[in-house]
N, CA, C and O atoms as a GROMACS GRO file, in nm:
protein
  336
    1MET      N    1  -7.601   8.427 -14.042
    1MET     CA    2  -7.713   8.584 -14.068
    1MET      C    3  -7.717   8.636 -13.915
    1MET      O    4  -7.753   8.547 -13.838
    2ALA      N    5  -7.688   8.766 -13.850
    2ALA     CA    6  -7.689   8.781 -13.695
    2ALA      C    7  -7.819   8.847 -13.728
    2ALA      O    8  -7.875   8.882 -13.832
    3LYS      N    9  -7.847   8.850 -13.586
    3LYS     CA   10  -8.074   8.974 -13.558
    3LYS      C   11  -8.024   9.054 -13.519
    3LYS      O   12  -7.933   9.049 -13.436
    4SER      N   13  -8.094   9.190 -13.590
    4SER     CA   14  -8.137   9.295 -13.566
    4SER      C   15  -8.161   9.310 -13.365
    4SER      O   16  -8.219   9.238 -13.284
    5PRO      N   17  -8.092   9.423 -13.353
    5PRO     CA   18  -8.117   9.476 -13.166
    5PRO      C   19  -8.277   9.454 -13.204
    5PRO      O   20  -8.335   9.412 -13.303
    6PRO      N   21  -8.322   9.508 -13.066
    6PRO     CA   22  -8.472   9.531 -13.112
    6PRO      C   23  -8.506   9.668 -13.130
    6PRO      O   24  -8.419   9.745 -13.090
    7ALA      N   25  -8.595   9.715 -13.173
    7ALA     CA   26  -8.588   9.875 -13.169
    7ALA      C   27  -8.556   9.968 -13.052
    7ALA      O   28  -8.555   9.903 -12.947
    8PRO      N   29  -8.523  10.127 -13.029
    8PRO     CA   30  -8.586  10.146 -12.940
    8PRO      C   31  -8.675  10.186 -12.904
    8PRO      O   32  -8.754  10.240 -12.982
    9PRO      N   33  -8.698  10.179 -12.788
    9PRO     CA   34  -8.848  10.324 -12.767
    9PRO      C   35  -8.882  10.433 -12.904
    9PRO      O   36  -8.796  10.451 -12.989
   10VAL      N   37  -8.967  10.476 -12.908
   10VAL     CA   38  -9.020  10.585 -12.950
   10VAL      C   39  -8.948  10.757 -12.866
   10VAL      O   40  -8.999  10.823 -12.776
   11VAL      N   41  -8.890  10.768 -12.901
   11VAL     CA   42  -8.861  10.926 -12.796
   11VAL      C   43  -8.868  11.020 -12.871
   11VAL      O   44  -8.793  11.045 -12.966
   12THR      N   45  -9.000  11.106 -12.815
   12THR     CA   46  -9.073  11.199 -12.932
   12THR      C   47  -9.120  11.243 -12.807
   12THR      O   48  -9.148  11.176 -12.708
   13GLU      N   49  -9.128  11.450 -12.838
   13GLU     CA   50  -9.203  11.550 -12.670
   13GLU      C   51  -9.280  11.547 -12.746
   13GLU      O   52  -9.312  11.666 -12.734
   14SER      N   53  -9.372  11.494 -12.856
   14SER     CA   54  -9.556  11.523 -12.853
   14SER      C   55  -9.575  11.428 -12.956
   14SER      O   56  -9.500  11.351 -13.017
   15PHE      N   57  -9.717  11.459 -12.957
   15PHE     CA   58  -9.833  11.380 -13.100
   15PHE      C   59  -9.746  11.415 -13.188
   15PHE      O   60  -9.653  11.359 -13.246
   16GLU      N   61  -9.812  11.565 -13.187
   16GLU     CA   62  -9.758  11.688 -13.276
   16GLU      C   63  -9.587  11.625 -13.437
   16GLU      O   64  -9.574  11.613 -13.559
   17SER      N   65  -9.507  11.610 -13.309
   17SER     CA   66  -9.403  11.567 -13.330
   17SER      C   67  -9.349  11.438 -13.373
   17SER      O   68  -9.247  11.438 -13.443
   18ALA      N   69  -9.408  11.323 -13.337
   18ALA     CA   70  -9.452  11.196 -13.411
   18ALA      C   71  -9.500  11.172 -13.540
   18ALA      O   72  -9.483  11.084 -13.626
   19MET      N   73  -9.576  11.298 -13.526
   19MET     CA   74  -9.689  11.286 -13.697
   19MET      C   75  -9.610  11.311 -13.816
   19MET      O   76  -9.590  11.253 -13.922
   20SER      N   77  -9.559  11.452 -13.743
   20SER     CA   78  -9.496  11.526 -13.881
   20SER      C   79  -9.324  11.399 -13.903
   20SER      O   80  -9.267  11.398 -14.012
   21GLU      N   81  -9.296  11.352 -13.841
   21GLU     CA   82  -9.172  11.257 -13.861
   21GLU      C   83  -9.303  11.172 -13.929
   21GLU      O   84  -9.312  11.197 -14.049
   22LEU      N   85  -9.406  11.079 -13.880
   22LEU     CA   86  -9.460  10.984 -13.995
   22LEU      C   87  -9.450  11.064 -14.106
   22LEU      O   88  -9.390  11.003 -14.194
   23GLU      N   89  -9.488  11.195 -14.146
   23GLU     CA   90  -9.552  11.258 -14.244
   23GLU      C   91  -9.440  11.192 -14.310
   23GLU      O   92  -9.431  11.092 -14.381
   24SER      N   93  -9.324  11.308 -14.247
   24SER     CA   94  -9.219  11.263 -14.328
   24SER      C   95  -9.095  11.140 -14.351
   24SER      O   96  -8.983  11.139 -14.402
   25ILE      N   97  -9.168  11.058 -14.292
   25ILE     CA   98  -9.084  10.882 -14.313
   25ILE      C   99  -9.161  10.860 -14.450
   25ILE      O  100  -9.095  10.793 -14.530
   26VAL      N  101  -9.286  10.900 -14.496
   26VAL     CA  102  -9.342  10.874 -14.585
   26VAL      C  103  -9.378  10.853 -14.669
   26VAL      O  104  -9.419  10.758 -14.734
   27GLN      N  105  -9.351  11.026 -14.678
   27GLN     CA  106  -9.290  11.095 -14.835
   27GLN      C  107  -9.143  11.011 -14.841
   27GLN      O  108  -9.108  10.984 -14.956
   28GLY      N  109  -9.084  10.981 -14.770
   28GLY     CA  110  -8.873  10.985 -14.776
   28GLY      C  111  -8.921  10.844 -14.878
   28GLY      O  112  -8.866  10.825 -14.986
   29MET      N  113  -9.055  10.734 -14.812
   29MET     CA  114  -9.014  10.663 -14.870
   29MET      C  115  -9.105  10.592 -15.002
   29MET      O  116  -9.093  10.480 -15.050
   30GLU      N  117  -9.211  10.716 -15.047
   30GLU     CA  118  -9.248  10.737 -15.156
   30GLU      C  119  -9.162  10.774 -15.222
   30GLU      O  120  -9.172  10.720 -15.332
   31GLY      N  121  -9.043  10.867 -15.214
   31GLY     CA  122  -8.939  10.950 -15.310
   31GLY      C  123  -8.873  10.768 -15.401
   31GLY      O  124  -8.836  10.746 -15.516
   32GLY      N  125  -8.884  10.684 -15.292
   32GLY     CA  126  -8.841  10.650 -15.397
   32GLY      C  127  -8.699  10.646 -15.413
   32GLY      O  128  -8.640  10.601 -15.511
   33LYS      N  129  -8.634  10.707 -15.290
   33LYS     CA  130  -8.478  10.716 -15.306
   33LYS      C  131  -8.395  10.637 -15.212
   33LYS      O  132  -8.274  10.629 -15.190
   34LEU      N  133  -8.503  10.582 -15.162
   34LEU     CA  134  -8.438  10.522 -15.015
   34LEU      C  135  -8.359  10.408 -15.068
   34LEU      O  136  -8.380  10.374 -15.184
   35THR      N  137  -8.232  10.318 -14.967
   35THR     CA  138  -8.208  10.202 -15.048
   35THR      C  139  -8.280  10.077 -14.927
   35THR      O  140  -8.329  10.094 -14.815
   36LEU      N  141  -8.261   9.959 -15.006
   36LEU     CA  142  -8.382   9.885 -14.883
   36LEU      C  143  -8.323   9.835 -14.751
   36LEU      O  144  -8.384   9.742 -14.697
   37GLU      N  145  -8.184   9.894 -14.675
   37GLU     CA  146  -8.199   9.944 -14.497
   37GLU      C  147  -8.276  10.044 -14.548
   37GLU      O  148  -8.393  10.048 -14.510
   38GLN      N  149  -8.252  10.090 -14.592
   38GLN     CA  150  -8.299  10.244 -14.508
   38GLN      C  151  -8.442  10.177 -14.506
   38GLN      O  152  -8.494  10.113 -14.414
   39SER      N  153  -8.495  10.211 -14.638
   39SER     CA  154  -8.664  10.120 -14.648
   39SER      C  155  -8.743  10.037 -14.512
   39SER      O  156  -8.851  10.065 -14.460
   40LEU      N  157  -8.659   9.942 -14.483
   40LEU     CA  158  -8.625   9.884 -14.390
   40LEU      C  159  -8.661   9.964 -14.224
   40LEU      O  160  -8.762   9.955 -14.155
   41ALA      N  161  -8.572  10.018 -14.208
   41ALA     CA  162  -8.512  10.141 -14.116
   41ALA      C  163  -8.645  10.287 -14.081
   41ALA      O  164  -8.699  10.352 -13.991
   42ALA      N  165  -8.639  10.269 -14.214
   42ALA     CA  166  -8.782  10.341 -14.211
   42ALA      C  167  -8.938  10.274 -14.174
   42ALA      O  168  -9.040  10.303 -14.112
   43TYR      N  169  -8.900  10.204 -14.227
   43TYR     CA  170  -9.024  10.147 -14.235
   43TYR      C  171  -9.079  10.110 -13.996
   43TYR      O  172  -9.149  10.146 -13.902
   44GLN      N  173  -8.984  10.026 -14.038
   44GLN     CA  174  -8.944  10.028 -13.883
   44GLN      C  175  -8.994  10.140 -13.768
   44GLN      O  176  -9.039  10.125 -13.654
   45ARG      N  177  -8.966  10.255 -13.845
   45ARG     CA  178  -8.939  10.336 -13.725
   45ARG      C  179  -9.126  10.468 -13.730
   45ARG      O  180  -9.176  10.542 -13.645
   46GLY      N  181  -9.167  10.431 -13.876
   46GLY     CA  182  -9.284  10.445 -13.865
   46GLY      C  183  -9.405  10.325 -13.812
   46GLY      O  184  -9.524  10.356 -13.825
   47ALA      N  185  -9.376  10.217 -13.764
   47ALA     CA  186  -9.463  10.188 -13.758
   47ALA      C  187  -9.480  10.166 -13.597
   47ALA      O  188  -9.585  10.137 -13.540
   48ASP      N  189  -9.326  10.191 -13.526
   48ASP     CA  190  -9.301  10.237 -13.431
   48ASP      C  191  -9.384  10.390 -13.328
   48ASP      O  192  -9.444  10.413 -13.224
   49LEU      N  193  -9.326  10.458 -13.458
   49LEU     CA  194  -9.424  10.572 -13.424
   49LEU      C  195  -9.607  10.546 -13.450
   49LEU      O  196  -9.701  10.566 -13.372
   50LEU      N  197  -9.606  10.504 -13.566
   50LEU     CA  198  -9.774  10.498 -13.585
   50LEU      C  199  -9.790  10.421 -13.399
   50LEU      O  200  -9.825  10.501 -13.312
   51ARG      N  201  -9.773  10.331 -13.373
   51ARG     CA  202  -9.830  10.255 -13.281
   51ARG      C  203  -9.791  10.412 -13.157
   51ARG      O  204  -9.888  10.433 -13.085
   52PHE      N  205  -9.693  10.493 -13.136
   52PHE     CA  206  -9.690  10.552 -13.055
   52PHE      C  207  -9.807  10.704 -13.066
   52PHE      O  208  -9.830  10.782 -12.973
   53CYS      N  209  -9.852  10.707 -13.176
   53CYS     CA  210  -9.996  10.776 -13.180
   53CYS      C  211 -10.118  10.708 -13.192
   53CYS      O  212 -10.195  10.793 -13.146
   54GLN      N  213 -10.165  10.643 -13.214
   54GLN     CA  214 -10.217  10.477 -13.158
   54GLN      C  215 -10.241  10.493 -12.984
   54GLN      O  216 -10.340  10.458 -12.921
   55GLU      N  217 -10.160  10.535 -12.950
   55GLU     CA  218 -10.160  10.482 -12.774
   55GLU      C  219 -10.194  10.586 -12.756
   55GLU      O  220 -10.308  10.595 -12.712
   56THR      N  221 -10.110  10.731 -12.780
   56THR     CA  222 -10.157  10.804 -12.760
   56THR      C  223 -10.321  10.910 -12.778
   56THR      O  224 -10.374  10.994 -12.706
   57LEU      N  225 -10.350  10.862 -12.885
   57LEU     CA  226 -10.482  10.897 -12.934
   57LEU      C  227 -10.598  10.770 -12.840
   57LEU      O  228 -10.715  10.774 -12.876
   58ALA      N  229 -10.563  10.666 -12.727
   58ALA     CA  230 -10.602  10.598 -12.715
   58ALA      C  231 -10.653  10.623 -12.587
   58ALA      O  232 -10.757  10.586 -12.532
   59ALA      N  233 -10.557  10.696 -12.548
   59ALA     CA  234 -10.539  10.734 -12.371
   59ALA      C  235 -10.645  10.899 -12.406
   59ALA      O  236 -10.738  10.935 -12.335
   60ALA      N  237 -10.595  10.973 -12.530
   60ALA     CA  238 -10.726  11.101 -12.483
   60ALA      C  239 -10.815  11.060 -12.525
   60ALA      O  240 -10.899  11.139 -12.482
   61GLU      N  241 -10.878  10.972 -12.596
   61GLU     CA  242 -11.055  10.978 -12.614
   61GLU      C  243 -11.080  10.864 -12.445
   61GLU      O  244 -11.187  10.846 -12.386
   62GLN      N  245 -10.969  10.819 -12.414
   62GLN     CA  246 -11.049  10.740 -12.198
   62GLN      C  247 -11.080  10.861 -12.132
   62GLN      O  248 -11.178  10.866 -12.059
   63LYS      N  249 -10.968  11.009 -12.158
   63LYS     CA  250 -10.985  11.073 -12.093
   63LYS      C  251 -11.083  11.129 -12.105
   63LYS      O  252 -11.164  11.161 -12.018
   64VAL      N  253 -11.088  11.150 -12.242
   64VAL     CA  254 -11.235  11.247 -12.245
   64VAL      C  255 -11.366  11.179 -12.232
   64VAL      O  256 -11.480  11.226 -12.223
   65GLN      N  257 -11.330  11.076 -12.233
   65GLN     CA  258 -11.433  10.960 -12.156
   65GLN      C  259 -11.504  10.983 -12.018
   65GLN      O  260 -11.616  11.011 -11.977
   66VAL      N  261 -11.404  10.960 -11.978
   66VAL     CA  262 -11.389  11.007 -11.795
   66VAL      C  263 -11.467  11.131 -11.741
   66VAL      O  264 -11.555  11.134 -11.656
   67LEU      N  265 -11.389  11.275 -11.841
   67LEU     CA  266 -11.414  11.335 -11.822
   67LEU      C  267 -11.597  11.397 -11.862
   67LEU      O  268 -11.647  11.503 -11.825
   68GLU      N  269 -11.667  11.282 -11.950
   68GLU     CA  270 -11.745  11.298 -12.030
   68GLU      C  271 -11.876  11.282 -11.913
   68GLU      O  272 -11.974  11.357 -11.910
   69ALA      N  273 -11.846  11.150 -11.806
   69ALA     CA  274 -11.909  11.129 -11.724
   69ALA      C  275 -11.958  11.192 -11.652
   69ALA      O  276 -11.899  11.249 -11.560
   70GLY      N  277 -12.094  11.198 -11.677
   70GLY     CA  278 -12.171  11.262 -11.553
   70GLY      C  279 -12.163  11.387 -11.567
   70GLY      O  280 -12.214  11.454 -11.477
   71VAL      N  281 -12.100  11.456 -11.676
   71VAL     CA  282 -12.092  11.559 -11.699
   71VAL      C  283 -12.193  11.633 -11.831
   71VAL      O  284 -12.289  11.705 -11.860
   72LEU      N  285 -12.135  11.589 -11.856
   72LEU     CA  286 -12.253  11.542 -12.005
   72LEU      C  287 -12.400  11.578 -11.980
   72LEU      O  288 -12.432  11.477 -11.918
   73LYS      N  289 -12.483  11.634 -11.985
   73LYS     CA  290 -12.612  11.621 -11.970
   73LYS      C  291 -12.700  11.646 -12.070
   73LYS      O  292 -12.635  11.708 -12.155
   74ASP      N  293 -12.858  11.625 -12.122
   74ASP     CA  294 -12.939  11.680 -12.162
   74ASP      C  295 -12.887  11.817 -12.195
   74ASP      O  296 -12.783  11.847 -12.136
   75LEU      N  297 -12.936  11.904 -12.276
   75LEU     CA  298 -12.968  12.056 -12.289
   75LEU      C  299 -13.153  12.116 -12.258
   75LEU      O  300 -13.219  12.133 -12.360
   76PRO      N  301 -13.204  12.137 -12.160
   76PRO     CA  302 -13.296  12.200 -12.183
   76PRO      C  303 -13.348  12.266 -12.301
   76PRO      O  304 -13.321  12.384 -12.324
   77ARG      N  305 -13.446  12.174 -12.404
   77ARG     CA  306 -13.515  12.234 -12.541
   77ARG      C  307 -13.505  12.378 -12.610
   77ARG      O  308 -13.595  12.434 -12.547
   78SER      N  309 -13.468  12.452 -12.677
   78SER     CA  310 -13.490  12.598 -12.642
   78SER      C  311 -13.613  12.660 -12.656
   78SER      O  312 -13.687  12.646 -12.754
   79GLY      N  313 -13.631  12.713 -12.582
   79GLY     CA  314 -13.812  12.777 -12.623
   79GLY      C  315 -13.930  12.753 -12.504
   79GLY      O  316 -14.034  12.814 -12.480
   80ALA      N  317 -13.861  12.630 -12.439
   80ALA     CA  318 -13.997  12.544 -12.349
   80ALA      C  319 -13.933  12.650 -12.215
   80ALA      O  320 -14.013  12.724 -12.157
   81SER      N  321 -13.796  12.647 -12.178
   81SER     CA  322 -13.828  12.770 -12.090
   81SER      C  323 -13.892  12.896 -12.076
   81SER      O  324 -13.967  12.924 -11.983
   82SER      N  325 -13.844  13.012 -12.225
   82SER     CA  326 -13.934  13.079 -12.220
   82SER      C  327 -14.001  13.113 -12.312
   82SER      O  328 -14.000  13.193 -12.406
   83ALA      N  329 -14.085  13.006 -12.251
   83ALA     CA  330 -14.257  13.059 -12.318
   83ALA      C  331 -14.359  13.106 -12.191
   83ALA      O  332 -14.469  13.057 -12.171
   84ASN      N  333 -14.291  13.224 -12.104
   84ASN     CA  334 -14.324  13.285 -11.995
   84ASN      C  335 -14.399  13.442 -12.114
   84ASN      O  336 -14.450  13.541 -12.061
   0.00000   0.00000   0.00000
């Protein structure tokens, strides 16, 4: 039996479109109307989309941490400065 070629990289416009496609894949698979071949292809695409989403979220989290570094400081307690 010949090996399948590796899956192409996830091509998507955005995180939101990847999530939407992933939800659609899950619904299709839960419907139980896919053939085995279609199920395997859907599973692979879903795994690729999931990886893309996780990487996108990790990158966003890292950016937030960089932005927060040195920017977020403790706020003065309310009432402490208005005691006059």
